[in-house]
Every structure is written in C-alpha cells, then in structure tokens.
N, C-alpha and C positions, 0 to 999 in steps of 0.2 A: 066074509064079512070076518067073523069068527078071528076065523084061521088067520088073518094078516094083523090081526089086533094079536096072538098066540105069537108069531113069527116077530113082530114088532116088539113086547114084552124081554122074551129071548134076547134079542139082538141087544137091547139098551140095557139087561141086565149083565151079557156076559160084558159087555164096555167097559161096562162099569166096575168088573168084577178082575181090572185091567192092576198090573204093575204100580205099587205105591209113587211116585216121582219124588224123591231126595230132593232137600233147596237147595238151590249150587253155595258152596263155599267156593269163594276166590283162593287161589294157591298163597301159603303166605311169605312175605318176604323173605332170603336168605344171606344173610350177612356173611359174608367169606371174606377173604382175606385176598391179596392182587391174585393170588392162584384161582380164584371164580373166575377171571375172566378178562378179558382188558377194560382197564379206566375208561371211563365215559371224556371223552376232549384229551388225550393222550398226544394225540399228533399237535392239537393248538399250544400242551403245557409245554410239553416240548420246543417250539419253537418258547415259549414266554420266556421259559430257562435261556435258551440260548442269548432271546435278547438280552436279557438280564448281565449275561454274562460278555458280549458284545456293549453295553452298557456303561459296566463295568474297564472294562479295555479303554475304549475312547475319554473315560474322566483322570484312568491311570496318567494319558498321554497327555492330554490337557496340565497336570498338574508339572508332570516334566519340563514339555518346554516351559511353564510361568517361571518354575523355580531358575530351569537354567536363560530364558528373557533377567528375570532379576539376578541374578548373577554376571550377565552381561552388561547389566546397564551399573551397576556399583565401578 
C-alpha cells in the first residue's frame, strides 16, 4: 500500500512538472496590395464591370436611335 502511494505521488509530480502551455494567439491579419492574393469575388466584379459597359453601349444606341427618329420626324 505504501509503495502504491509513492508511485502515484511520483507520477502526479512528474505530470505536474511538464512544460507550461502558452495561450493561443490568433495570427494577425496582413494588409497587402493586390499582389497578396486573388481578391475576393474577382470573377463577379469582372462580370459587373462588363455588364456596366454593355449597359452604357445600350444606352448610347438608344440615344442615337432617338436622335435619328427626331431628325426623321422633322
């Protein structure tokens, strides 16, 4: 019985003397230019820009047709 207490005490002592764990620190966000990686939602942004360009072309065509119709009506 005495031997069991000695072995158990030694095991607890050795377990308690382990390396202290450091608290977790999350990585800091890095701010970088466009070289850091592909921007988020880049394909969607490119599609939006293409749609804006197409919308401007349609508006320009409508304006030209309206001007042509106004000249023909005179």
